[in-house]
N, C-alpha and C positions, 0 to 999 in steps of 0.2 A: 641078193648077192652077199656072199660072205665077206667080212672085212679082211684086210691083209693079215697074214699070219705073223709078220715081222713088223711090229709097230714102229720101231726106230728107223728101220730102213724105209718104210712107207712115208714117214714124216720127212726124212731127209730128201727122198726123191721128189716129194711134193714141193718142198722149199726150193729145190734146184729148178724145177719146172716153172715155178712162179717167177723166180729171178731171171730165168731165161726167156720169159714171154710165151711159154707154151702151157699145155695142160697135162696133168699126169695120166697114167694109164688107168687109175682107179676112179670110179665115179664119185660125185659128192656124197651119195648115200653110203658108200663104202668108207669114205674118209671120216664122216661125222662121228661114228662110234669110236674110232681110233683116237681122234682128238679129244673127245669128251672123257674117255676112260683114262687117257694119259694126264688130263688136267685135274684129275681128282687129287685130293690131299694125300691119299694113301698110295698113289702111284710112285714109281721110282723117280728119284730126283732128276736124272737126265731126261727121262721121258716128259716129265712135267714141264721142265724149262723149255724143251724143244717145242712141245705142242703149244704152250702159251705164247712163245715168241713167234710161231708160225701164224697165229691168228693176227697178231699185230702187223706182221709183214703183209698179209693179204689186204688188210684195211688200208695200209699206206700205199701199196701199189695200185689199188683201185682208185684212191684219191688222186694219184699222180696222173691218171688218164693216159698212160703209156701202153696199155694193153690193146690188142686188136679186139674189135667188137665181138667176134665169135668166142674169144677166150674170156672176155668180161662176163658173159652169161654163165660160164662154168663157175667162176669164183663168186659171183653174186649168189648163185644157187647154193653154194657151199655155206656162205655166211647166213643165208636165209634159214637153212636147215639147222645150223648151229644156234641161231636165235630161237627157233621153235623148241629146241631142246634145252633152253635156259642156260646157255653158256655163261652169260654174265653172272649168274648165281654161283657157278663153279669158280669164276675168277674172284668174286667177292669173298668167297670162303677162304681162298688162299691169302687174303689180307692178314689173316691171323697166323700164318705160317711162321715158325720160329727161325726158319732159314731166311736171312735177309735178302739174298738174291731172288729167291722164289717169290717172296712177298712183293719185292720191287717190280719184278716182271709182271706179276698179276696186276699191280696198280697201273703200270704203263699200258698194258693191253686193255684193261678196263677203261682207261681214259680214252684210248683210241675208239673203242666200241661206243662209249657214251657220245663222243663228238659225232660219230657217224650217225647214230640214231637221231640226235637232235637236228643235224643238218638235213635229214630226210623228212623232217617235220613231224616226227613221232613223239616229241616232248622228251622230258627228262626221264630216263628209265627209273621206275620206282624202286627196283631192287637196289641199285647203287645209291640213289638219293636217301632211302631210309637207313641204309648202313652208315652213310656219312653222318646223317643227322643224329642217330642214336649214339654213335661213337663220340661225336663232339659233345653231346649233352652229358655223356657219362664221364668224359675227361679222363678216361683210363689210359694211362701212358703205356705204350707197347707197340708192337709191329702193326696192329690194325689201325691205330691212330696215325702212325706215320704214313701208312699206305693211303688212308683216306685223305690226309693233307696233301700228299703228293699228287694223287689223281685229281682232286678238286683244283689244285693250282694249275695243273696241266690243261684241264678242260677250260678254265678261265682264260689262260693264255691263248688258246686256239680261237677264242671269240673276241679277243681284244681288237683285232683287225680283221677286215674282210667278212664281217657278219653284221646283220642288223643289231643295233644297240639293245633292242628289246629282248633278244635271246639271252644275253648276259644279265640284263636287268631282272628277268624273271627267275633265272637260276639263283642269283644272289638273294633275291627277295624270299625265296623258299628256304634258304639256309641261313638267313640273317640271324634268327634267334639262337640257333645252335652255335654259330661261329662266335657270336658275342659271348655266350656262356663259356666257350672254350678259351677265349682270350682272357676273360676274367679269372679263369682257373689257372692259366699258365703264366700270365704276365704278373710280375710282383707288384704289390702295393707297398706303402710306407711301413706297414706293420708286419710284412712277411719276414720270416726268419729263415725259411728254406723254400726251395721250389721242387715240386714232385715230378720232375721230368729230366730227361737226358738232354744234352746239348743238341743232339741231332733233331729231336722233336721240336725244340725251340727254333732251330734254323729253318725247318720246314714251315713252321708258322710264320717266320719272317718272310719267306718267299711268298706265302699266301697273302700276307698283309701288303706286300709291295704290289702284287697284282690287283688287290682291292683298291689301293690308292690310284693305280693307273686306270682302273675300271670306272672310277668316278668321272674321269675325263671322257670316257667312252659313252657312259650313260647320260652325262650332262644333267640337265634339269628334269629329265623324264623320270628318273628314279625317285623313290620316296626319300625323305630327308634322312631317315635312319640308315637305309641301304647305301645312300650316296656317301655318308660319312663313316661307313663301317671301318675302313682302313685308317683314316685320319683320326678317328676318335680314340685310337689306341696309343696315341703319343705319350701320355703320362706313363703307361705301362712300359713302353719301349725305353723311355728315359730311365725307368727303374731298373731295367735289365742291364744298362750300361754301368750303373752304380752298384750292382749286386755282385757278390762273390761267385762268379761263374767262370767257366773256361774262357781264356783270353780270346779264342777264335769266335766265340759267341758274341762277346762284347764288341769285337771289331766288326763283325758282320752287321750288328745292330746299328753301330755308329755310321757305317757306310750306307746303310739303308736310309737313315735319317738325313744324311748328307745328300744322297741322290734325290730324295723327295723335295728337300728345300731348294735344290738346284734344278727342279723341274725335270728330273730324269728318271723318275720312278718307273719301273717296268721297262726300262730301255726306251721310253718315249720322252722326247724333248717337247713338253707341253706345259701349259700353265694351268694349275688347278684353280678351282673356284676361290675367290677372295676369302670367303668365310672360312673354308677349310684351311687355307694357307695361313691366315691370320691366327686361327686357333692353334695350329701347330707351332707357330713362332711364339705365341704367348705361353704355351706349355713349356717350351724350353726356358724362357726367361723366368717363369715362375719357379721352375725347378732350380735354376741358378740362385734365385733369392732364398730358396729353402735349403741351400747348402749342397746341392747336387754335385758340384765340382769337388767338394771335399771327400765325397764317397767313392770317387773314381780312381781305380788303380790301372795304370797304363804300362806296367812293366812288360817287356817283350819276352814271352816264353816260347814263341814259335821259332824253331830252327831246324832246318833240314840238311845240315852239313855244309861243307864248303867253307869259303872264307866269309866270316861274319863281318859286315861293314859296321863301323862304330863311329859315333861322334867323338871327336877329340881323342881317338885312339883307345877308348875304353868301351867294353861291352855292357857295362851296367848303365842302362839308359832307358828312357821311355820309348814305347812303341811309336815310331815316327808316323806310321799310317794312322794310328788312333789319334795322335796329337793333331795332325793335319785335319782329320775329319771332325774332331771335336771343335777345333778352332773355327772351322768353316760353318759348322752347325750354329755356333753361338753368334758369329759375325752375321750370317745370313738372317738369323732370327731377329737380331738387333736392327738390321737394315729394313726388314719387313715391318717391324714394330714402329719405327720412327716414321715410316711412310703411311701406315694405316691409321695410326693414332691421330686424333684431331689436335689442333693447335693447343687447346687447353688441357689435353690428356697426356701429352708427351712427357710432361714433367720437366720441361726446359732442357738445360744441358745436363741435368743430373742423371738421366737414363743412360746416355752413351758413357758418361764418366763412370757410373757405377759398374756397368757390365764389362767394360774394357779393363777396369782395375781388377775385377774378378778373374778375367782371362789371363792378364799378365801375372797375377799371383799364382794361378794354377801352373802356368808354364815355367815359372821360376822353380817350382818344386820338382818338375820332371825333366827340364833341360839340364844336362850334366853340368856340374859346377865348373868344369874346365872351359865351358863356353860362356864367356862373359859378354853379355849384350850391353854395350855402353850407350845405346840410343834405342828407345822402344820401337821406333819406326823400322829398325833393322830386323825385328822379329819376323817380318813378312818374308824376308829372304832366308832366314834361318829355318823357318818352318816349311816354306813352299818352294824353295829354290830348285828342288829336284822334280817338281810335278807341275808342268806348265799350265795345265787346265785349272788346277786348284789355285795356282799363283794368280792367274787372271781373275778368277772369281773372288779371291780375297781382296785384290786391289780394287775391283769394282765395288765390293761391299764397303771397304774402308772409305772410298770416295763418297759414296752415298751417305754414310754416317757422318762424314765430315761436313758435307754441304748442309745436312739437317742440323748438325751441332752448331755450325757457324751462324745459322739464322736465329738461334736462341740466345746468343751472347751479344752484348753491346761493347765490343772491343775494337780497337784499331787493328790495322793489318798485322803489325809486328806482334802485338799481344795475342792475336788470334792464332798466328802460326806457332808461337811459343806454347800456347795452351794445347794446340793440336799435337805438337811433338811430345808434350808431357803425357798424352794419351796414346801415342804411337799411331795416330791416324792422319798425319800430314801427307796429303796426296803428292805434294812436290817431292818430299823425301822418298816416297815409294816409287815415283816415276824415275827419279835419278838413280836410285838403287837398282831398279829394273834394267835401265840402260847400262849401268856400270857392270852388272852381272853378265851382260852380253858384250862387254868391252866396247860399247857404243857402236856396235855393228848394225848398220841400218838394214842390211839384207836379212838379218834374223827377224827384225820387226816386220819385214815384208813377208817372211814365211808365216808369221802369225796372222797377218792381215788376210792372207790367202787361205789359211787353214780354217776349216769350219768346226774344228773340235774344241775351240776355246772361245771365250767371249771377248777376245782382245779388241776387236773392232768396236764393239759397244763401249768398252772401257776407254779406248783411246779417244773416241769422239767426245765422250763426256768430259774427259780430262782436258782436252784441247779447248773446249768451250770455257772451262773454268780458267785455263791458263791465259786466255785472251784478256780476261778481266783482272788477273792477278799475276802479272809478270814479275813484280817485285817479290812476290812470295817464292817464285822459283829461284831467283837470285839469292834470296835470304837462305833458302834451304841448302843451296849449293855451298854457300859460305859456311853454314853451320856444319855441314858434313865434312868440308875440307879441314875444319879444326880437329876432327876426330881421326884424321889419317894417321896411319902407322908406317914407320920406315919399312921399306922392302926387306932390308937385311934382317929385321927382327921378326919377320913373318914365318911362323913355323906351323901354321894350322893346316897345311895341306889343302885338300879339296874343300874343306869347310871354309877356310879363309878365302879361297878363290870364289866360292859361291856367295859368301855373305859380305865381302868387301871389308872396308876399313872400320866398320861399326862393331865388329865382333873380334874378340881376342881369345885365342885358344892356347892352352898350355902346351909346351913342347911334348911331342909324343914319339920321338925317335924317328928314324928314317922312314920315309913314305915311299911307296912304289913310284917308279918313274911315270911322269905324266906327259912325256914327250909325245908330240903329235896329237894330243887330246885337247889342246887349247882352242879358243874361239877361232883363231886363224885357220885351223884345220877342220872346223866343224863341217860335217857332211850336210850339204844343202839339198832341199827337196827339188829345187829347180835352178838351173843356171839362168840368172836374170839378165845378164848382159845381152843386148840385142845383137843380131847377126851383123849389122852394118857398123858397129862400133869398132874402132881400130884396136889392134892388139896392144899398141902402146898405151892406150887408155886403160885397158884391163890390167896391164902390168903395173901401171902407176898406182891404180886404186888398190891392187893386191899388195903392193909394196907398202903403201901407206897403212893399210889395215894390219899387216904383219908387224910393222914398226910400233903401232899403237897397242896391239895386243900383247906384244912382248913386255911392255911396261906394266901390264896387269898381272903377269904370272907370278904367284907367290913363291914358286919353287926355284925361280931363276936367280942367279947371283947378280947383284946390282949394287951400285953405291948407295949408302944410306941416304934416304930422302923421301919426300912425299910420293905416294903412289900416283897421284894425279893432282896437278896444280891448277887445272882450269876446268872444273866440272861444268860450269855454265857454258864455256866455249864449246866443249865437246857435246853437250846436250843440244845446243842450238845447231851445231854442224850435223849431228845425227838426224835431227828432224828435217833439216834442209836437204840432206842426201836422200832421205826417205821420200820427200815430196818429189824430188827430181826423178827417181826411178819409177815411182808410181805414175807420174805424168808421162814418161816415155812409154811405159807399157800400155797405158790407156790410149795414148795417141796412135799406137800401132794396133789397137784393139786386141791386146794380149792379156788385159786384166780381166779376171773372171766376173766382175760386176762393175757397176758405174760408180767410180770413186769421186765424183764431182764435189760432193759436200765435204768429203775428207780433204781433197786438195785445197778447197777454199779455206778450211780451218788451218791447214798446214801453212798456207800462204799468209794468212793473217798472223799466225804465231811468228813466222819468219820475219814478217814486216815489223812486228812488235819488238823483236830482238835485234833487228838490223841496226847496227850502229850503237846499240845500248850496252854492249858488253866490252869492257876493257880487258886488257891482258891480265889484270889482277883478278878478274872474275866478278867485278862489281858493276852496278848499273850506272852508266854515265848520264843518262837522261830518262825521264819517265816514259815508260812504254805505254802505247795506246791500246 
């Protein structure tokens, strides 16, 4: 039978029939030469794009299982004939196309085809495998390398879940040598003066490395040592990318990848990597810091897409906040892992936390605008992470872990220990009070975080409350120290920055700020209305009135007589925890809480008992807490 005389019309009608769940009027034997001729490099651009996209659509629709059995046979026959005519070879040839859209469509369709072939038990197609291997070994930067990186990443993603681990293991084992050679060529070392690639190529390599890190969780101990560590072994090179003079978006993406990996979120998977790989990554970060890595990093913000640019302290000349947060978390998490994995004699006593935290504070002083004067190092946690809840909780948890390890290395009494912790910016009591103060001591916001699964707040709160039971005086001392740093409300001109960072940060006057009416904590949009249905309206109104009254005293923008922002931090901290315990208990008793909070309720009750009767109006401890 003769092929259709109008290729574009035939391809369009075939695509419409596929999406409509029917079959076209032309037979598979008639359509095959049309698709193959249009997929050639010399074909017209429109025909090439349509024919290549059609093949990808056919594969996806067949995988979805939504077609009738009689229609499935037609499309399966079409793909079988295309395979016999070496369609994959035509797709791989298009990897070299100078047209970026055409080469990307070819990589996308080739990835779909390879996944289909592997799932049918036919192994990795040698045409695609050899092309990727040769391209990686040659390290020749261009469209072909980008297409090979993208297609391999997409194939690996498909087998991260829902497939036997040996499928991904065998694929990575075959390409291990070539990927290692590519990483060595593209990632900078200490002696590199320039990199022979575009930012796009490096970003594609970052995507592949993230999948490789996630694949180590999938393969587990079945993969060979080299294959399993393929992604994690590239950390020194990734750290070099951050300190190399590259485009800002490349450095930002690299830092975000490092952060996700250290927070167990590489590849979108919330899992824990093997201890050996995780420890190696953390040690790589700390070794880089010792070698002066922080001094080589430039974090100026060059990315701007129009609109109103938000600025710290009213000025646009500032460091990239996303990079500062990510870099701080990478260092904090690495330090946390290091102090837990090192043996007692290897940790270096208190010198390790002291050394690396001082490096971090020195770095931040260079990039936080001079208009923002941090008067207490513990306040950096709010300055950096106040606008990113998940990062804020991760940072608080890391600081707490570092403090507990640091405390065990020093022979100091309680007051000396807290003073030393504040000098390093890792006093957990300061961090907790600052966290509550940023919420205006609103217990319902803490409840939001307890219910939300997107942060580690529950883990952090439980660990902190366990520490608080044994160190009640430390909380009282931290509240007293923070109260001494309070600023008069009338002199507060820092706008949103001041509201987020509290009384530990001073911002220079920046002129009139946009009105923040209606955006304070009292008007915060809640995820759930937590009041039970049988509570009286009067009780709701009383609590709402009390919260509104308390929140109004925290707003920097409101006019008020000069005086302390908050006179009784310890009182309000204890009351907030008590209110949290009450609402969690009520929800749990009515079986409305999403999990069993019995252990949390016991901790909150213990803390409330420790503080019951110990707090005077002045905010000092009247008797020793148990």
